[in-house]
N, C-alpha and C positions, 0 to 999 in steps of 0.2 A: 685180189691181192693176198688173199687167204689161200690160195690153189698153190700151193709150193710142192715142187717134184723131187721128193728125195735131197740130194746133196746135191743139187744142179743150183749154180749161183745166177742170182737174178739183176738185171741192169734195168731201172725204173724210170722213168720220166713221164710226168704228167702231162703231155701233147698230144691234140688228134692225130692217131696213126696215118700217115702219109702224107703230112702237111708238107706241100709243095712238090710231092712226088707222084702223085696220083694225076688222074687226065684231067682234073680241073682245079686242082688246089685247094685250099682249105682255110677254115678260120682258125683263129688261135683260141686255146680255151678262153680267155678273156672275153673275146669277141663274141663266143656262142654265149656266153653269161650275160653280157651287157650289151653287146650288138650297138646300135647306132647312137645308144645314149651316151657311149663313149665319146662321140663328138662334141656332144653338148653341156656334159656333167662331170666331167674329170677335172675340173678347176676345182680347186679350194674355197674360191669364192662363188661358183655358183649355186644355184637354188639345191636343197635337199633332192636326192632322186633314190627312191626306193629300191630301183633296177642298181643301180648304182652300189648303194648300199649293201644288196644281197648279192651282186658279183664280187666286190672286193672281199665281203665276208667267207665267202664260199671257194673263192680263190684260194685263200689263205689256206682253209683247211684240205681242199683236195691235192695242196701240194705236201701238206706236213702229214696227212694219213698216207698217203704214196712213198715219202722218205720214211717215215717212222716203222710200216708196218710192210712195202713191198717187196724189199729184196737186199741185195748187198751190194749196191753201188748205184750212185744217184748221177743223171745229165743233165746241166742248166746248159739250154742253148735257144738261139732264135728270139730271146727276149723274152720268153715266158715266164722268166723271175720275176719280173715287174709289169707282166700284165699287157704286153704288147697287143694293140689293139688291129683291126683289120684282118687281111686274109694274107698268107704265104704262097705265091703262086709264081713258078720260074717261067720265062719265057717258053712259048708253045704255041702251035699253030693256031689252036682254039682261043688264044687270046693276042692275034698278030703280033706274035713273038715281044710282048710287052714287058718290061723290066718295072712296070710301075708298081706292084706288088712284091715282087723279087728286093726287097729291102728291110732294116731294121732300122726303127726311128731311134737310135740312142739317145738322142737328146730329150727325150720325153720323160726318162728318168732324173734328167739332171735340172729340170726344172721344179722349182721350190712351189711355184702357183698349180702345179698339176697331180693329182693324186698317186700318180705311179711309183712316187718316191715311198710311200708306205707301204706297197708290196714289195718293193726293193729291200726295204729295212727289214719286214718281216723274214723277207728269204736269206740275207745275210744272218740275222740273229737263228734262224733254223741251223743254217749249215754250221755257224760256230758251235751252236748248243751240241750237234753230231760232231766236231772235232773233240771237244771237251770229253763227251758219254762215249763216241765210238759205236753206236746202235748198230752201223752198217758192219761192223766185224764181229757181233755177236750174234746168239743165238737168234732164230727168228722170233717174233713179237707172238705173246701167249694173248688171245684173245679171251676176257673172263665175262666181257658182258655186250651182249648185243640187243639192245630193245626197241623193238620194229614199231611200238607206239610210242615211246618216248624219244626216238631217232637217236638213239645214245649209243655210242661205241667205247671201248675201253679196252684198253691192251698194255701190257708191261711188256719192256725190252731194256735190257742193258740196265736193269733195275731203276729205270724211270717207270713213270705212270702217264700215260697219253689218253685223254679223256676229249670226246669230241660229241657236242650237242648241235645236229643239225637239223632239230625242230625250228621251223621259219617263226615262230611265235612264242612257243612255250619256254621259261625259262625255270628250273627247279633250284628252290633253297633246300638245303643241306641232305644232296643227293649221296646216296650210299653207294660206296666204291670201294671195291675188293683188293685188298695189297696182299701180298705173300710176305714182306718182310714188315716187322713192327719197328716204329719210329716216329719221327717229326717228319713231316712232309710240308714242302714249299713249292709255289709255282716258279717255273725258271722259264717258261716260257708262256705269252699268254695273248691269243690272236686278236683280242679285243683292249690291248693296249693303243691309247692315243698314237704312237710313233709309229704304228702299224693302219693307222686310220680306223682302229676301233672307236668303242662308244665308253672304255674305262670303268667298266662295271665289274670287274674284280679285283680285288685288292691284294696284290702281290705279297704284302709282307705277311698276311694271316699264317701261321701256323696251325697246321692239321694235324691232331697228334690221332695216331692210330688207336684202334678199338681190338681187343682179343676176340671180339665177336666176329668168328667166319662170316664170308659174304662171297657168292658167286664163285664158290670152290676154291676160295683163296683162305689163308688161314687169320686176316686179319681185315680192317676196315677203317677207312675214313668218311668223313662226310665233306662236302665241297658246293659251293654255289656255282650253277652252270647255267650260264645265259645262253638265250639261242641263238645260233649259228655261231658258237665260239668253240676253240680249240686250246686247251691248256695242256702243258705239261709239268708234271710234279716231281720232285726228286726228293729223296730222303736225305736228311741232314748226318 
């Protein structure tokens, strides 16, 4: 994501390279993350599954970090926007020319009893936010913080602050985040929102007032609560 090559523009998509066009097909990202649990625990009425919870959280984070940091264009395709399960595999000699996995089950996202709607809601919100702020048309993101121990990544793009806590268990109260511009910051996208299948651990109405104390090579800083496996985008008022 950060290996940019001069003035070349990049089109990014968070999908398994060669899905359906290599010799044996491949799984979707959602299926790599959640595998067979998707057959039994994607109902909103099913028992909680740590595998599904992890997969949904990471699916949203993977898509947002790719969208925000990766390039100048974005490709949505073959149902990855709502976490399509199973494989993508076109008819070939190795599968007896079967069309079984050469399909997309668009009905999954329209079923209110299934969790695919949460991923689709997040994808829509992410794309609407980009339409408003236009980060794909702005300079590449500036990564101000990468902490291996905390599993936290922070970058700025289009005057937005993108924050990712990939830690599987550790949440951080009052985590210090460097920002270049002083002001009041609010959350404008929260992957932990219940409408996205999250656990509602972040109050989007909280105003984060910047301090002139520099941090992470930025002129100012704010502090925010970062739950585990959550991505947040902040905008300055």
